[in-house]
C-alpha positions in Angstrom: -9.6 151.5 215.7 -12.1 152.9 213.2 -15.7 151.2 212.6 -16.0 149.9 209.3 -18.9 151.3 207.3 -20.9 148.7 205.5 -22.0 149.6 201.9 -25.4 150.3 201.2 -26.5 146.9 199.7 -29.9 148.0 199.0 -28.8 151.2 197.2 -26.1 149.3 195.1 -29.0 146.5 194.2 -31.2 149.4 193.1 -28.5 150.7 190.7 -27.9 147.5 189.2 -31.7 147.0 188.9 -31.9 150.1 187.2 -28.8 149.4 185.0 -30.4 146.3 183.7 -33.5 147.4 183.0 -31.9 150.1 180.9 -29.7 148.0 178.9 -32.4 145.1 178.4 -34.4 145.3 175.0 -38.0 146.0 176.2 -40.0 143.4 178.0 -36.6 141.2 178.0 -36.2 141.5 181.6 -38.4 139.1 183.4 -37.0 137.6 186.4 -34.2 138.0 189.3 -32.6 135.2 190.5 -30.6 135.3 194.0 -27.9 132.6 194.1 -25.3 131.1 196.6 -22.0 129.5 195.7 -22.9 129.9 191.9 -25.6 127.0 192.0 -28.0 127.0 194.7 -31.0 129.1 193.9 -32.2 131.0 196.9 -35.0 132.9 195.5 -36.6 133.7 192.3 -38.3 137.1 191.9 -40.6 138.1 188.8 -40.1 141.5 187.3 -42.3 143.5 184.9 -42.2 146.9 183.5 -44.3 148.2 186.7 -42.1 146.6 189.3 -40.8 149.1 191.8 -37.2 148.5 192.0 -36.5 149.8 195.5 -39.0 147.6 196.9 -37.6 144.6 194.8 -34.0 145.4 196.4 -35.5 145.8 199.8 -36.8 142.0 199.4 -33.8 140.7 197.9 -31.6 142.3 200.8 -34.1 141.2 203.6 -34.3 137.5 202.2 -30.3 137.4 202.0 -30.2 138.8 205.4 -32.6 136.2 206.9 -30.5 133.6 205.3 -27.4 135.0 206.7 -25.8 135.6 203.4 -23.2 138.4 203.1 -21.9 137.2 199.5 -24.5 136.2 197.0 -25.1 136.7 193.1 -28.0 138.4 191.8 -28.9 137.5 188.2 -31.2 139.2 185.7 -32.9 136.7 183.6 -35.1 136.8 180.2 -38.4 134.9 179.6 -36.3 131.8 178.8 -34.2 132.1 181.9 -31.3 133.2 179.8 -28.6 135.5 181.9 -28.9 139.4 180.7 -26.3 140.2 183.6 -25.0 139.0 187.0 -24.0 141.1 189.9 -22.2 139.8 192.9 -23.1 141.2 196.2 -20.1 141.3 198.7 -17.7 142.2 195.8 -17.5 144.8 192.9 -17.8 142.2 190.3 -20.4 142.7 187.4 -20.6 139.9 184.5 -22.5 140.8 181.4 -23.9 138.3 178.9 -21.3 136.8 176.4 -18.5 137.3 178.9 -17.0 134.7 180.8 -19.3 132.0 179.5 -17.0 128.9 180.6 -17.6 130.1 184.2 -21.1 130.4 184.1 -23.3 127.3 184.9 -26.2 126.6 182.5 -29.8 128.0 183.7 -32.8 126.0 184.1 -33.9 125.9 180.5 -30.5 125.7 178.8 -31.5 122.0 177.3 -34.6 123.5 175.8 -32.7 126.4 174.4 -30.0 124.2 173.2 -32.6 121.8 171.4 -34.4 124.7 170.0 -31.1 126.2 168.3 -30.0 123.0 167.0 -33.4 122.6 165.3 -33.0 126.1 163.9 -29.5 125.2 162.4 -30.6 121.9 161.0 -33.7 123.7 159.4 -31.3 126.2 157.6 -28.7 123.6 156.7 -31.5 121.4 155.2 -32.7 124.3 153.0 -29.3 125.3 152.0 -28.8 121.4 151.0 -32.1 121.5 149.1 -31.1 124.7 147.1 -27.6 123.3 146.3 -29.1 120.1 144.9 -31.3 122.1 142.7 -28.4 124.4 141.5 -26.4 121.1 140.9 -29.3 119.6 138.9 -29.9 122.7 137.0 -26.4 123.0 136.2 -25.8 119.0 135.3 -28.7 119.4 132.8 -27.3 122.4 130.9 -23.8 120.7 130.2 -23.1 117.6 128.1 -23.3 114.2 129.8 -19.9 112.4 130.2 -21.4 109.2 131.5 -22.0 106.1 129.2 -25.6 106.0 127.8 -27.8 104.1 129.8 -29.3 100.7 128.6 -33.1 99.8 128.6 -34.0 97.6 131.7 -34.5 94.7 129.8 -31.2 94.6 127.6 -28.4 92.2 128.4 -24.8 93.2 128.7 -23.3 89.9 127.5 -24.1 87.2 125.1 -25.4 84.2 126.5 -22.7 81.4 126.9 -23.7 78.1 124.9 
């Protein structure tokens, strides 16, 4: 029987970190989250432009070895804890933002982000509503009115009954 060769986990994590740094917008890649079972957070690492990715990969691997994890997810996050990309260590899966959204569990700040997005949408709708009301008012004043003329506020509509 042959000896099974264990893949170089540190090397694959370094490659993945370099890939994320390359696809992310400048200063977008802020944190790396190590997760087990898609929900329990094992460790959170801060990342900046000067972070040594080989050292970070070694720390991630050491953390997971101490915890006895051979299958875990490493998630790249931006400053609002939104997922950039996920790499499943122990399998060859890679998931980018926007794919398989229904399988991804929300991050720590998803409620705050949802409130912010709702506020933006509501503000845009209110602005659109105001401009439509203004257009409607301008077009109504330009065409002749078909409604009955208004009576003065003190005028009676019927003669008093005697």
